C-alpha positions in Angstrom: 27.7 213.7 -85.9 30.6 213.1 -88.4 31.8 209.5 -88.8 34.9 208.9 -90.7 35.7 205.2 -92.0 38.9 203.8 -92.6 39.4 200.0 -93.5 43.0 198.9 -93.1 44.2 195.1 -92.5 40.6 193.8 -91.7 40.4 196.5 -89.1 37.5 199.0 -89.6 38.3 202.3 -87.9 35.5 204.8 -87.2 36.6 208.3 -86.2 33.7 210.0 -84.5 33.3 213.7 -84.1 30.5 215.4 -82.2 27.9 214.4 -79.5 26.6 210.8 -79.4 23.1 211.6 -78.1 19.9 210.1 -78.9 19.5 211.9 -82.1 23.0 211.1 -83.5 23.3 207.6 -82.1 21.2 206.2 -84.8 23.7 207.5 -87.5 26.5 205.6 -85.6 24.2 202.4 -85.4 23.5 202.6 -89.2 27.3 203.1 -89.9 28.4 200.2 -87.6 25.7 197.9 -89.2 27.0 198.7 -92.5 30.6 197.9 -91.8 29.6 194.6 -90.2 27.3 193.8 -93.1 30.2 194.5 -95.5 32.2 191.9 -93.4 34.1 193.9 -90.9 34.6 191.9 -87.6 37.3 194.0 -85.9 36.2 197.6 -85.2 37.9 200.6 -83.6 35.8 203.4 -82.5 38.0 206.4 -81.9 36.3 208.8 -79.4 38.9 211.6 -79.7 36.4 214.3 -80.9 33.4 213.0 -78.8 32.9 215.0 -75.7 29.3 213.7 -74.9 27.7 210.4 -74.9 24.2 209.7 -73.7 22.4 206.4 -72.6 21.4 206.0 -76.2 25.2 206.1 -77.4 25.9 203.5 -74.7 23.3 201.4 -76.0 24.6 201.2 -79.7 28.2 200.7 -78.6 27.1 197.7 -76.3 24.9 196.3 -78.9 27.7 196.4 -81.6 29.9 194.5 -79.2 27.4 191.9 -79.0 26.7 191.6 -82.5 30.6 191.6 -83.2 31.2 188.9 -80.5 28.7 186.7 -82.3 30.9 186.7 -85.3 34.3 186.0 -83.6 35.2 189.8 -83.8 35.9 192.4 -81.3 35.4 196.4 -80.8 38.0 198.5 -79.2 37.6 202.0 -78.0 40.5 204.7 -78.2 40.6 208.3 -77.0 38.0 208.8 -74.8 37.3 212.3 -73.7 37.6 212.5 -69.7 33.6 213.0 -69.6 33.0 210.1 -71.9 35.5 208.0 -69.9 33.6 209.1 -66.6 30.4 207.9 -68.1 32.0 204.6 -69.1 33.1 204.1 -65.5 29.8 205.0 -63.9 27.8 202.9 -66.1 30.2 199.8 -65.6 31.1 199.8 -69.4 34.7 200.3 -68.6 34.9 196.6 -67.6 33.1 195.5 -70.4 35.2 197.3 -73.3 38.8 197.3 -74.2 39.7 201.0 -74.0 43.1 202.6 -75.0 44.5 206.2 -74.6 45.6 206.1 -78.2 44.5 204.8 -81.4 48.1 203.3 -82.0 47.7 201.4 -78.9 44.4 200.1 -79.9 45.5 198.8 -83.3 48.4 197.2 -81.7 45.9 195.1 -79.5 44.2 193.6 -82.6 47.7 192.1 -83.6 47.9 190.0 -80.2 
């Protein structure tokens, strides 16, 4: 999995590429823990280039949300591939997360 990090206006954007499975979810977890440790409390995960997510990937995203909420922050998801969106719907995660069709929409939601 490739993770590109970009911090702008107190929003940390992580653009993900590849499969978010049991093997690669640990990479994402380490990256998220690092940016949270560096003081980032507003996190945008761009899933545009992710075409698969496993239960391990869901666990990482959910635990990150819980961690950020404790700090008064939030996590927003954007650009979910149809298969990934289906997994979020079936698992009930669609009701838990703010999900936007585009990164631009997601960034605007931080301004509110």
